[in-house]
C-alpha positions, 0 to 999 in steps of 0.5 A: 632678723637683722638689727635694722629690721628689729629696730623698725619692728620696735617702731611699729610696735610702739606706734601701735602700742603693742608689747615690746619686751620680746623685741627688746630682748632680741635686740640685746641678744648679741650682747656687746656686738649689738651695742654700736648699732643701737647707740648709733640709732639713738636720736633717729627713732621716735621718743617711744621707741627710744625707751626700747633701745635704752632697755636693750642697751641696759640689758647688755650692760657694761659693754653698752655703757662703754660704747655710749661713752665713746660715742659721746667722746666722738660727738659728731657720730651721735645724732642727738646727744640729749637722747644719748644722755637718757641712755647713759642714766638708765644702766643698772647696778652692774655699771656702778664701776663704769659710772665711777670711771665716768665721773673722772671723764674729761667731758662735763656732760658725761660726768653729769650723766654719771651723777644722774645715773647713780642717783637713779640707782639709789642705795645700789650706788653706795660703792660710788659715794666717795667718788660722788662727794667731791662734786658737792663742792663743784664750782657750778650750781648745776653740778652741785645740785646733781651731786646733792641728789645723788648723795641723798639717793644713796641714802642716810645709811652712808652716814657712818662712812662719811663720819669715819672719813671726817675722823680718819681721812683721807684728808682731801675727802674730809671737807666733802664728807662734811658737806655730804653729812649736812646734805643727808641730815646726819649732823648728829653724827658729828663731834663738836669740832665738826659741828663748828666746821659745819656752821662755818661751811653754812656761813660760807655757802650763805654768803654765796646765796643769790636772791630768788623767788620765794613762796607766797602762800603765807609769811611774815615781814619785819624790818631788816634793821630791827628783826632781831627782836622777833626770836624772843617775841615768837618764843624761838630757840636754838637758832642756827645760820642757814642758806636759802635752800636750807630754810626752804627745805626745812619748811617741808618738814616743819613740825615734830612731836616730842616727849618730855621725860615725864611722858608729856607730849608736845609739838615743836615747830621749825621757823625760817627767817630769810636773809635781808631782802631789800631791807626786809626779813621774811619769816616762814612758819607754815604750820605754826601760823595755822589758826589752830596753833598760833593766832597770827594777830597775836604773833604780829602784835608781839613781833611788832612790839619788839621790831616796830612793825610786823606784817602778815600775809596769807593766800589760798588760791583754792578757796580764794581766801586772802589775809593781809595785816599790819601791826605797829608797836604792838597794836594791830593797825590794819587788817583785811580778811576775805573768805566769802564776805570781806572784812576790814579792821582799822582805818585805811592806810595812805596807799589804799584806794577807797572802794568808792573810787572803784569804777565798778562800785555799786552804791546799792551794796552795803560796805563797811565805811573803811572798805578799800579796793586793796583786796589782793595779798601781793598788792598789799605786800608790794605797797608795804614791803616786798612780794616774795614771788618778785624777788630776783637778781635785782633784789639786794640781799644782805646777811644770812638766814636763820633756822629756829625752833619753837621749843627749847632743847628739841634740837634741829636733828629731831626733824625729819628730812634732810636740809639742802644746803 
């Protein structure tokens, strides 16, 4: 059966949800001779049949990779380059040399797809590590992000190779190796001069941060002008500069169990303080602010005593529970809490609307005299400081963020997970 007939058979099988393995093997049997026709068919078949073509090209291996790259170079011959991108990212470890060569291709899309293909290969792409790491310092965000994914996929086992580059060169690769060590969370492999270099790198990258929407699940807000006092008030140690990406990735693994020399076990927590955003610093401490760990009213009272004001916000969309609270100069000023029945503490603030002004107010219902309509966390945040989800390019960003730890001597490398810089 000729190739066109086999492709038609593949279409029928996928539409009928029939097994396609045998058809894929037959498409790949001619080897390199089959590749041009299969590549030319990309974009002309249904999405489900496309995966069969991709699998056949994958079986052919390096010759099919070369045909796909050549077809992209002559873009007018490719029905749909986006579909061909899926093909290029799908080759196996036999094509690591081809992926490495593609990283130097003059067409940006090919370089980008090569990074994606190496990411899919993971540890099997270890030989391409030194070809990938220069892209960590690429001028555009998309390439840098894709390169970071590739470095993480290759894995922390590459740490010794990167550390050796830092110590022994080649010189042109040292900066990229430093960035890679930060990406995979292997800063403990650095000596003291390199640690200082890493801090300089983070400061440079933090200076390039742009405002972006932040999580709105649970946070504290403090004035940017007086935020320094929060570190002592919250009992935080070992603070280091960080980018927004670092801070948000730290929140994914924000606790670690540690053992003292005498065998006593403790849990240490990692806290992210954002850069100043429209005059406010936001503090993300997801696990520590759980009621079983830190009582949030105590925390914001301590922080407000040091910073003048502190606000706490939490919302759980699943249970429809809401909390917003404000402390001034060490004293809780106002709090709203709702799980099933709402509760208000303190006198209403100037911006709150009395509940009696609500058109749906029912005089027959029994409400506390200090009840208001301000039951929404984001609404309170909008009136008091800023809403994390609303942060965008119009938000004024100043300074850099900080990562700090709730227990002295633990160190940042004790926490699981790599930090995205």
